C-alpha positions in Angstrom: 43.6 89.2 79.3 42.3 91.8 81.7 42.0 89.2 84.4 45.6 88.3 83.6 46.9 91.9 83.6 44.8 92.8 86.7 46.6 89.8 88.6 50.0 91.1 87.4 49.4 94.4 88.6 48.0 93.3 91.9 51.3 91.1 92.3 53.6 93.6 91.1 52.2 95.9 94.2 52.6 93.4 96.9 56.4 92.7 95.6 56.7 96.8 95.6 55.6 96.7 99.4 58.0 93.7 100.2 60.9 95.6 98.5 60.5 98.6 100.4 60.0 96.8 103.7 63.1 95.1 103.3 65.3 98.2 102.4 63.8 99.9 105.7 64.6 97.1 107.9 67.9 95.8 107.2 68.8 96.3 110.9 66.0 93.9 112.0 65.5 90.1 111.8 63.4 90.0 108.7 61.3 86.9 109.0 60.2 85.2 105.3 56.9 84.2 106.8 56.1 88.0 108.0 57.1 89.2 104.6 54.7 86.4 102.8 51.9 87.9 105.5 52.9 91.7 104.8 52.1 90.9 100.9 49.1 89.0 101.5 50.7 85.6 99.9 50.8 82.4 101.1 54.4 81.2 102.3 54.2 78.2 99.9 53.9 80.6 97.2 55.8 83.6 98.3 59.3 82.2 97.4 58.1 81.4 93.9 56.4 84.7 93.1 59.4 86.8 94.5 62.0 85.0 92.4 59.6 85.2 89.4 59.7 88.8 89.5 62.8 89.8 90.8 65.1 86.9 89.6 66.5 85.8 92.8 65.0 84.2 95.8 64.1 86.3 98.7 66.8 85.4 100.9 69.7 86.0 98.3 68.2 89.3 97.6 68.3 90.4 101.5 71.8 88.9 101.9 72.9 90.8 98.7 71.1 94.1 99.9 73.0 93.9 103.6 76.1 92.8 102.1 76.4 95.6 99.3 75.3 98.0 102.0 78.1 96.8 104.6 80.5 97.8 101.8 79.4 101.0 101.0 79.9 101.8 104.7 83.2 100.1 105.1 84.4 102.1 102.2 83.0 105.4 102.5 82.6 105.9 106.4 84.6 105.6 109.6 82.0 103.4 111.6 83.6 100.3 113.2 82.9 96.7 111.6 80.9 95.9 114.6 78.5 98.8 114.2 78.2 98.1 110.4 77.3 94.5 111.2 74.5 95.7 113.4 73.4 98.4 110.7 72.9 95.7 108.4 71.3 93.1 110.4 74.4 90.8 111.7 74.3 90.5 115.9 78.2 89.8 115.6 81.0 91.1 113.1 81.7 87.2 112.4 78.1 86.7 110.7 79.1 89.5 108.4 82.7 88.5 108.1 81.4 85.1 106.7 79.1 86.4 104.1 81.2 89.2 103.2 84.1 86.9 102.4 81.7 84.6 100.5 80.9 87.8 98.2 84.0 89.2 97.9 86.9 87.0 98.9 88.2 89.3 101.2 87.0 90.0 105.1 85.3 93.3 106.4 88.4 94.1 108.4 90.6 93.7 105.4 88.4 95.5 103.1 88.0 98.8 105.3 92.2 98.4 106.3 93.2 98.0 102.6 91.9 100.8 100.5 93.8 99.8 97.3 91.8 96.4 97.4 88.9 96.6 94.4 86.1 94.7 94.9 84.0 97.3 92.6 85.0 98.9 89.6 87.6 101.5 89.8 86.5 105.0 90.4 86.9 107.6 87.7 87.3 110.9 89.7 87.3 114.3 88.1 89.4 116.6 90.1 88.2 119.8 88.2 84.6 119.0 88.4 83.1 121.7 90.6 79.9 120.9 92.6 77.7 123.3 94.6 77.7 121.7 97.9 75.5 122.1 101.0 74.3 120.3 104.1 70.3 120.3 104.3 68.1 118.6 106.9 65.0 117.2 105.0 61.3 116.5 106.2 60.3 113.1 105.0 58.7 113.3 101.7 55.2 111.7 100.3 55.8 109.9 97.1 54.3 107.7 94.5 57.0 105.5 92.5 57.6 103.1 89.8 60.2 100.2 90.9 62.9 99.5 87.8 65.1 96.6 87.5 68.4 96.5 85.3 70.9 98.6 84.1 70.6 102.4 84.9 71.6 103.5 81.8 69.0 101.5 79.9 65.9 102.3 81.9 63.1 104.3 80.4 62.5 106.7 83.1 60.5 109.2 81.0 58.1 106.3 80.7 57.7 105.7 84.3 57.1 109.2 85.0 54.4 109.5 82.2 52.7 106.8 84.2 53.1 108.5 87.6 51.5 111.6 86.0 49.0 109.4 84.4 48.0 108.1 87.7 47.7 111.5 89.3 45.5 112.8 86.4 43.0 110.0 86.2 42.6 109.7 89.9 41.6 113.2 90.2 43.7 113.9 93.8 45.6 116.3 92.0 42.9 118.9 91.0 41.1 118.3 94.3 44.3 118.9 96.5 45.2 122.2 94.3 41.3 123.5 94.8 42.2 123.0 98.9 45.6 124.6 98.8 44.8 127.6 96.4 42.6 129.3 98.6 42.5 132.8 97.0 46.0 132.7 95.6 46.5 132.0 92.0 46.8 128.1 91.3 50.4 129.1 89.6 51.5 130.7 92.6 50.7 127.5 94.8 52.1 125.4 92.3 55.4 127.1 92.5 55.7 127.4 96.1 55.1 123.5 96.4 58.0 123.2 93.3 60.3 125.7 95.6 59.9 123.5 98.9 60.4 120.2 97.1 56.7 119.0 97.6 56.3 118.5 94.0 59.5 116.9 92.6 61.0 114.4 90.3 63.3 112.1 92.2 65.3 108.8 91.3 66.3 106.8 94.3 69.0 104.4 93.4 69.3 101.4 95.9 72.4 99.8 94.7 75.9 101.0 93.7 76.6 99.9 89.9 80.1 99.3 90.7 79.2 96.8 93.0 75.6 95.3 91.9 75.3 93.6 88.2 73.3 95.4 86.2 70.2 93.0 85.9 69.9 93.6 89.9 70.2 97.0 90.0 67.1 98.7 91.4 66.0 102.4 90.8 62.7 103.8 92.2 61.2 106.3 89.9 59.3 108.8 92.1 57.2 111.9 92.0 57.0 113.6 95.3 53.5 115.2 96.4 52.0 117.2 99.4 49.4 114.8 99.7 49.3 111.0 100.3 48.0 108.6 97.4 47.1 104.8 97.5 49.3 102.5 95.5 47.6 100.9 92.3 49.4 97.9 90.0 52.9 98.8 89.4 52.8 102.3 91.2 53.7 102.3 94.7 53.4 104.7 97.5 56.0 105.8 99.9 57.7 108.0 102.1 61.3 109.2 101.4 63.2 109.3 104.5 64.2 113.0 106.0 66.9 113.7 107.7 70.4 115.0 107.2 71.9 115.0 103.6 75.0 116.5 101.8 73.7 117.8 98.6 75.3 118.4 95.4 74.2 120.4 92.5 75.7 119.1 89.2 74.9 121.0 85.8 75.5 118.8 82.7 74.6 115.8 80.6 72.9 112.9 82.4 75.4 110.5 80.7 78.4 112.1 83.2 76.6 111.2 86.1 78.6 108.1 87.0 81.6 110.2 86.8 80.1 112.7 89.2 79.2 109.9 91.8 82.6 109.0 91.6 84.0 112.3 92.3 81.4 113.1 95.2 82.3 109.6 97.0 86.2 109.8 95.9 86.5 113.6 96.6 83.9 115.4 98.0 82.9 113.2 101.0 86.1 112.2 102.5 87.4 115.9 102.0 84.2 117.2 103.7 84.6 114.7 106.7 81.1 113.5 106.0 79.9 110.3 107.7 77.6 108.2 105.5 74.6 106.2 106.8 72.4 103.1 105.4 69.9 105.4 103.9 69.6 105.1 99.9 71.1 108.2 97.8 68.4 109.8 95.9 68.4 112.6 92.6 66.4 115.4 92.4 65.8 116.8 89.0 65.5 120.6 88.4 64.7 121.0 84.9 63.0 119.3 82.0 65.1 117.0 80.0 62.5 117.8 77.0 63.1 121.4 76.8 66.4 121.8 78.1 69.8 121.7 76.3 72.1 118.6 77.9 74.8 120.7 79.1 72.0 123.0 81.1 70.3 119.8 82.8 70.5 120.3 86.7 70.6 117.4 89.0 71.0 117.5 92.5 72.3 114.5 94.1 71.4 113.9 98.1 73.9 111.7 100.0 72.7 110.6 103.7 75.2 111.8 106.4 74.9 111.4 110.2 
């Protein structure tokens, strides 16, 4: 049993590496043999293992991520179709057009020009929703994470964060780094400073638009950002959250209404603000603890990548 558990954890770690590589290299020509090599799988077994873990072949996963990213950029940015095609890994617009039409029964140009055409669930915009809005330039953040697949509304996020904190505690890394950072300052002051600088934060990265992606294929990374690097272990991965320019929207209220908040951001705040999106994923930062905070007082800051 121990051997089986260790093998599954090892495979999970390697699949995390592949998913992260794909998400960060949509612009590139992604070679399947290279992916197998990165994850230290034989090319012969790689396809079967990937499909067993994610429920779809690796080629289908890459294509879907590219097409869904293109759909988001077509709807919410002013980029020309040729530039979008390049950003998601197609050398010519005709290549994107062919696969896009297979997915959505419309060409990218037609979809871009016809704002009334719906390939996704309709937006639920709340014109009375007031969000605090700012533009920030973030430094890259080191993080450990657990990758979850399935309906965003059904994931056990608390359990994922418990696993991350347990990993830090058992590794002894946190205590070791705190001793280095404290110097003569009280430990509590150092932690407060790290929290205020977003070096320690609970973050959720959402790689799919739930209006475009069926629930079984939705991917979320439950992250804990840290002021130091940690090595991946089993299902717990390690990554760098991309820095750069973001439009940040502060929302106070229950998590159950976040879908409406996203619709309002993308249907109202993004176009009204004249923002141009890029291909980095959206992420959320949770500013208080849901276990000891009233639902109506929960604060979530949503970071939307912009150029």
